[in-house]
C-alpha positions as CSV (number, residue, x, y, z in Angstrom):
1,M,33.0,25.2,-7.5
2,R,29.2,25.8,-8.1
3,R,29.2,23.7,-11.1
4,F,31.2,20.8,-9.3
5,F,28.5,20.8,-6.9
6,L,25.7,20.5,-9.2
7,I,27.4,17.8,-11.2
8,A,28.0,15.9,-7.8
9,I,24.2,16.2,-7.1
10,F,23.3,15.0,-10.5
11,F,25.4,11.8,-10.2
12,L,23.9,11.1,-6.8
13,F,20.5,11.6,-8.2
14,I,21.6,8.7,-11.0
15,A,23.4,6.6,-8.4
16,C,20.3,6.7,-6.3
17,E,18.0,5.7,-9.3
18,D,20.2,2.5,-10.1
19,E,20.0,1.4,-6.6
20,E,16.2,1.3,-6.8
21,E,16.1,-0.8,-9.8
22,S,18.5,-3.3,-8.2
23,L,15.9,-3.7,-5.3
24,C,13.7,-6.2,-7.2
25,S,16.2,-9.2,-6.1
26,I,13.9,-11.6,-4.0
27,K,13.5,-15.0,-5.9
28,A,9.9,-16.2,-5.8
29,T,7.0,-18.2,-7.8
30,L,3.6,-17.2,-8.6
31,E,1.2,-20.0,-7.7
32,D,-2.6,-19.9,-8.9
33,Y,-4.9,-20.3,-5.7
34,S,-7.9,-19.6,-7.5
35,D,-9.4,-22.9,-6.4
36,L,-9.6,-21.6,-2.8
37,D,-12.2,-19.1,-2.1
38,G,-11.2,-15.3,-2.0
39,C,-8.0,-16.3,-3.5
40,G,-6.0,-15.6,-6.8
41,F,-2.2,-15.5,-7.5
42,V,-0.2,-15.9,-4.4
43,I,3.7,-15.7,-4.3
44,M,5.7,-18.4,-2.9
45,L,9.3,-17.5,-1.8
46,E,12.4,-19.8,-1.9
47,D,11.9,-20.8,1.9
48,S,8.2,-21.9,0.7
49,T,6.8,-18.7,2.8
50,F,3.6,-17.7,1.0
51,L,2.7,-13.9,0.4
52,E,-0.6,-12.5,-0.5
53,I,-0.5,-9.6,-2.8
54,G,-2.5,-6.8,-1.2
55,D,-1.3,-3.9,-3.6
56,Y,1.3,-2.9,-6.2
57,D,3.3,0.3,-6.3
58,E,3.2,-0.5,-10.1
59,E,1.0,-3.2,-11.6
60,P,3.3,-5.5,-13.6
61,D,3.2,-5.3,-17.3
62,F,3.0,-9.2,-17.9
63,N,0.3,-11.7,-17.3
64,F,0.7,-14.2,-14.5
65,R,1.3,-17.8,-15.1
66,N,0.9,-20.9,-12.6
67,G,4.6,-21.6,-11.7
68,M,6.2,-18.3,-13.2
69,A,9.6,-17.2,-11.6
70,V,9.5,-13.8,-10.9
71,N,12.0,-11.3,-8.6
72,I,10.2,-9.2,-6.2
73,S,10.4,-6.5,-3.6
74,Y,7.7,-6.0,-1.0
75,E,6.8,-4.3,2.2
76,E,4.2,-6.1,4.6
77,M,1.0,-4.6,5.1
78,T,-0.3,-4.5,8.6
79,G,-3.9,-4.2,9.8
80,I,-5.5,-6.0,6.8
81,A,-7.2,-9.3,6.4
82,T,-8.4,-11.3,3.5
83,V,-10.6,-14.0,3.0
84,C,-7.7,-16.1,1.3
85,M,-5.7,-16.4,4.7
86,V,-2.7,-18.2,3.0
87,G,0.2,-15.9,3.9
88,T,1.4,-12.4,4.9
89,I,-0.4,-9.7,2.8
90,V,2.2,-7.5,1.1
91,R,2.6,-4.6,-0.9
92,I,4.6,-5.2,-4.0
93,T,7.0,-2.6,-4.6
94,C,8.6,-4.4,-7.6
95,M,7.9,-7.3,-9.8
96,E,9.6,-8.6,-12.9
97,K,9.9,-11.8,-14.7
98,N,12.9,-13.8,-13.7
99,G,15.5,-13.9,-16.3
100,S,15.4,-17.5,-17.0
101,E,11.5,-17.1,-17.9
102,G,10.5,-17.1,-21.5
C-alpha cells in the first residue's frame, strides 16, 4: 500500500509539471517601441491590448524581433509605473516563440 501511495504522488507531481508547461498559451506579437522615450519591446495581444514587460520569471533564450509571434503567460504587476506608459505592466511567467516562427 505504501508503494502505491508513493507511485501516486510521483505521477501527480509529473502531471503538475506538464500542466505548467502548457500555461504558455496566450498568442501575442512583440512590437519594437524603442523609438518612444523609455520604451523597448512591448507585447501586443490578439485583441490589440498592449503589455509592458516589467519582469520575467525566466528570461527568454531567443533574441526579440519586431513582429515576432510568441506565446506567453503573465501576471499583472501593481504599484509600478514606467516612462513608456503604453500598456499594463506585467511579469512574464512564460514566453516562447510561436511554433509558426522560424
